[in-house]
KOLDRENRO-572124 format. One record per residue (C-alpha): residue number from 1; chain; x, y, z. Coordinates in steps of 0.05 Angstrom, whole numbers. Layout:
// residues N
+------+-------+--------+--------+--------+
: fike : dotor :      X :      Y :      Z :
+------+-------+--------+--------+--------+
:  NUM :     A :      X :      Y :      Z :
...
+------+-------+--------+--------+--------+
This chain:
// residues 174
+------+-------+--------+--------+--------+
: fike : dotor :      X :      Y :      Z :
+------+-------+--------+--------+--------+
:    1 :     A :   -107 :   -332 :   -165 :
:    2 :     A :    -69 :   -384 :   -205 :
:    3 :     A :     13 :   -398 :   -164 :
:    4 :     A :     59 :   -404 :   -212 :
:    5 :     A :     90 :   -479 :   -181 :
:    6 :     A :    118 :   -514 :   -259 :
:    7 :     A :    180 :   -531 :   -249 :
:    8 :     A :    229 :   -569 :   -290 :
:    9 :     A :    274 :   -620 :   -278 :
:   10 :     A :    336 :   -607 :   -241 :
:   11 :     A :    403 :   -639 :   -228 :
:   12 :     A :    411 :   -620 :   -156 :
:   13 :     A :    418 :   -683 :   -106 :
:   14 :     A :    407 :   -677 :    -29 :
:   15 :     A :    469 :   -684 :     14 :
:   16 :     A :    486 :   -755 :     15 :
:   17 :     A :    479 :   -774 :     89 :
:   18 :     A :    447 :   -709 :    107 :
:   19 :     A :    416 :   -686 :    172 :
:   20 :     A :    344 :   -676 :    163 :
:   21 :     A :    342 :   -588 :    187 :
:   22 :     A :    305 :   -570 :    254 :
:   23 :     A :    224 :   -562 :    240 :
:   24 :     A :    194 :   -488 :    240 :
:   25 :     A :    255 :   -451 :    209 :
:   26 :     A :    221 :   -451 :    139 :
:   27 :     A :    275 :   -449 :     74 :
:   28 :     A :    319 :   -399 :     70 :
:   29 :     A :    305 :   -354 :      5 :
:   30 :     A :    389 :   -343 :      0 :
:   31 :     A :    400 :   -421 :     -5 :
:   32 :     A :    416 :   -444 :    -81 :
:   33 :     A :    421 :   -509 :    -54 :
:   34 :     A :    352 :   -518 :    -14 :
:   35 :     A :    316 :   -482 :    -66 :
:   36 :     A :    351 :   -534 :   -115 :
:   37 :     A :    330 :   -580 :    -72 :
:   38 :     A :    254 :   -565 :    -66 :
:   39 :     A :    239 :   -555 :   -140 :
:   40 :     A :    266 :   -618 :   -154 :
:   41 :     A :    223 :   -659 :   -114 :
:   42 :     A :    169 :   -614 :   -137 :
:   43 :     A :    186 :   -631 :   -203 :
:   44 :     A :    193 :   -707 :   -192 :
:   45 :     A :    122 :   -705 :   -144 :
:   46 :     A :     95 :   -673 :   -206 :
:   47 :     A :    126 :   -714 :   -252 :
:   48 :     A :     97 :   -781 :   -201 :
:   49 :     A :     25 :   -744 :   -204 :
:   50 :     A :     19 :   -734 :   -279 :
:   51 :     A :     33 :   -817 :   -283 :
:   52 :     A :    -43 :   -825 :   -247 :
:   53 :     A :    -74 :   -763 :   -278 :
:   54 :     A :   -133 :   -798 :   -293 :
:   55 :     A :   -151 :   -824 :   -228 :
:   56 :     A :   -123 :   -757 :   -193 :
:   57 :     A :   -177 :   -724 :   -244 :
:   58 :     A :   -233 :   -778 :   -230 :
:   59 :     A :   -213 :   -764 :   -156 :
:   60 :     A :   -203 :   -687 :   -160 :
:   61 :     A :   -280 :   -687 :   -197 :
:   62 :     A :   -316 :   -719 :   -126 :
:   63 :     A :   -275 :   -682 :    -75 :
:   64 :     A :   -218 :   -636 :    -87 :
:   65 :     A :   -185 :   -638 :    -29 :
:   66 :     A :   -183 :   -707 :     -7 :
:   67 :     A :   -161 :   -716 :    -79 :
:   68 :     A :    -99 :   -665 :    -66 :
:   69 :     A :    -92 :   -700 :      6 :
:   70 :     A :    -88 :   -781 :    -20 :
:   71 :     A :    -53 :   -763 :    -87 :
:   72 :     A :     -7 :   -700 :    -57 :
:   73 :     A :     23 :   -731 :     -1 :
:   74 :     A :     33 :   -809 :    -26 :
:   75 :     A :     70 :   -784 :    -91 :
:   76 :     A :    105 :   -727 :    -46 :
:   77 :     A :    129 :   -791 :      0 :
:   78 :     A :    142 :   -825 :    -48 :
:   79 :     A :    199 :   -773 :    -68 :
:   80 :     A :    231 :   -775 :     -7 :
:   81 :     A :    225 :   -854 :      6 :
:   82 :     A :    267 :   -858 :    -53 :
:   83 :     A :    318 :   -809 :    -26 :
:   84 :     A :    325 :   -840 :     34 :
:   85 :     A :    350 :   -910 :      6 :
:   86 :     A :    393 :   -873 :    -33 :
:   87 :     A :    416 :   -852 :     37 :
:   88 :     A :    395 :   -774 :     15 :
:   89 :     A :    357 :   -747 :     67 :
:   90 :     A :    311 :   -693 :     49 :
:   91 :     A :    321 :   -641 :    110 :
:   92 :     A :    244 :   -621 :    126 :
:   93 :     A :    236 :   -545 :    103 :
:   94 :     A :    250 :   -580 :     45 :
:   95 :     A :    189 :   -627 :     52 :
:   96 :     A :    149 :   -573 :     77 :
:   97 :     A :    156 :   -527 :     28 :
:   98 :     A :    160 :   -569 :    -37 :
:   99 :     A :     94 :   -599 :      0 :
:  100 :     A :     60 :   -530 :     -4 :
:  101 :     A :     96 :   -522 :    -85 :
:  102 :     A :     46 :   -591 :    -95 :
:  103 :     A :    -17 :   -559 :    -63 :
:  104 :     A :    -11 :   -504 :   -103 :
:  105 :     A :     -7 :   -535 :   -167 :
:  106 :     A :    -64 :   -582 :   -142 :
:  107 :     A :   -101 :   -522 :   -130 :
:  108 :     A :    -85 :   -485 :   -198 :
:  109 :     A :   -111 :   -553 :   -236 :
:  110 :     A :   -176 :   -560 :   -189 :
:  111 :     A :   -193 :   -485 :   -209 :
:  112 :     A :   -183 :   -492 :   -266 :
:  113 :     A :   -221 :   -555 :   -298 :
:  114 :     A :   -276 :   -526 :   -254 :
:  115 :     A :   -276 :   -563 :   -194 :
:  116 :     A :   -253 :   -513 :   -136 :
:  117 :     A :   -280 :   -444 :   -145 :
:  118 :     A :   -228 :   -373 :   -129 :
:  119 :     A :   -273 :   -363 :    -67 :
:  120 :     A :   -261 :   -438 :    -44 :
:  121 :     A :   -181 :   -428 :    -53 :
:  122 :     A :   -158 :   -410 :     16 :
:  123 :     A :   -185 :   -451 :     43 :
:  124 :     A :   -181 :   -513 :      1 :
:  125 :     A :    -96 :   -495 :     11 :
:  126 :     A :   -108 :   -491 :     86 :
:  127 :     A :   -147 :   -561 :     94 :
:  128 :     A :   -104 :   -597 :     45 :
:  129 :     A :    -41 :   -567 :     83 :
:  130 :     A :    -64 :   -597 :    146 :
:  131 :     A :    -98 :   -659 :    143 :
:  132 :     A :    -36 :   -677 :     90 :
:  133 :     A :      8 :   -661 :    143 :
:  134 :     A :    -25 :   -709 :    192 :
:  135 :     A :    -33 :   -772 :    136 :
:  136 :     A :     46 :   -755 :    123 :
:  137 :     A :     53 :   -766 :    193 :
:  138 :     A :      9 :   -818 :    209 :
:  139 :     A :     45 :   -856 :    153 :
:  140 :     A :    111 :   -843 :    187 :
:  141 :     A :     77 :   -865 :    255 :
:  142 :     A :     62 :   -928 :    222 :
:  143 :     A :    133 :   -941 :    185 :
:  144 :     A :    167 :   -927 :    255 :
:  145 :     A :    196 :   -864 :    235 :
:  146 :     A :    157 :   -820 :    279 :
:  147 :     A :    131 :   -815 :    351 :
:  148 :     A :     59 :   -793 :    367 :
:  149 :     A :     89 :   -741 :    419 :
:  150 :     A :    134 :   -713 :    352 :
:  151 :     A :     69 :   -699 :    307 :
:  152 :     A :     33 :   -650 :    358 :
:  153 :     A :    108 :   -622 :    364 :
:  154 :     A :    111 :   -607 :    296 :
:  155 :     A :     43 :   -575 :    288 :
:  156 :     A :     51 :   -537 :    347 :
:  157 :     A :    122 :   -509 :    316 :
:  158 :     A :     89 :   -487 :    247 :
:  159 :     A :     29 :   -463 :    282 :
:  160 :     A :    -23 :   -514 :    249 :
:  161 :     A :    -55 :   -531 :    314 :
:  162 :     A :    -93 :   -596 :    303 :
:  163 :     A :    -90 :   -629 :    245 :
:  164 :     A :   -170 :   -621 :    206 :
:  165 :     A :   -212 :   -678 :    199 :
:  166 :     A :   -222 :   -716 :    134 :
:  167 :     A :   -271 :   -702 :     86 :
:  168 :     A :   -254 :   -625 :     84 :
:  169 :     A :   -306 :   -561 :     84 :
:  170 :     A :   -310 :   -574 :     -8 :
:  171 :     A :   -326 :   -640 :      0 :
:  172 :     A :   -381 :   -646 :    -41 :
:  173 :     A :   -442 :   -676 :    -33 :
:  174 :     A :   -488 :   -730 :    -65 :
+------+-------+--------+--------+--------+
């Protein structure tokens, strides 16, 4: 299972002052603007990750899930926050779709380097998605952008239930 997530840089931009869409609907596969924006967010997030390649590799070797959560969430949130500062809101569905693509990319890297066996990829994807959403929401709450009750409502709409506990199922022992 090798996800195809390599994206080229795109010139698409989020709409100035655009309003976030409602959670739970997903990116419309027939909406070229949403698809281009998702690809742009993925490309910029992967670019941010490429700048911390050595640190990411070291962290993935120790714990692929924790590394993907930490580095993936931080990089994606950096891209989203930069767009917000430029008054260009990125819809929730685009952030989610981009996040999932980044997670697949990180799974592919961990798998290719031998840090993540094929049979653990599905578990990795689920754990990283849940933990990344929890981490992203926690950071949004700390910044006053999200209220505690909104996190549970979002998780329910997405069908994720409660976020997984830190130190995922793939955490390696000493």
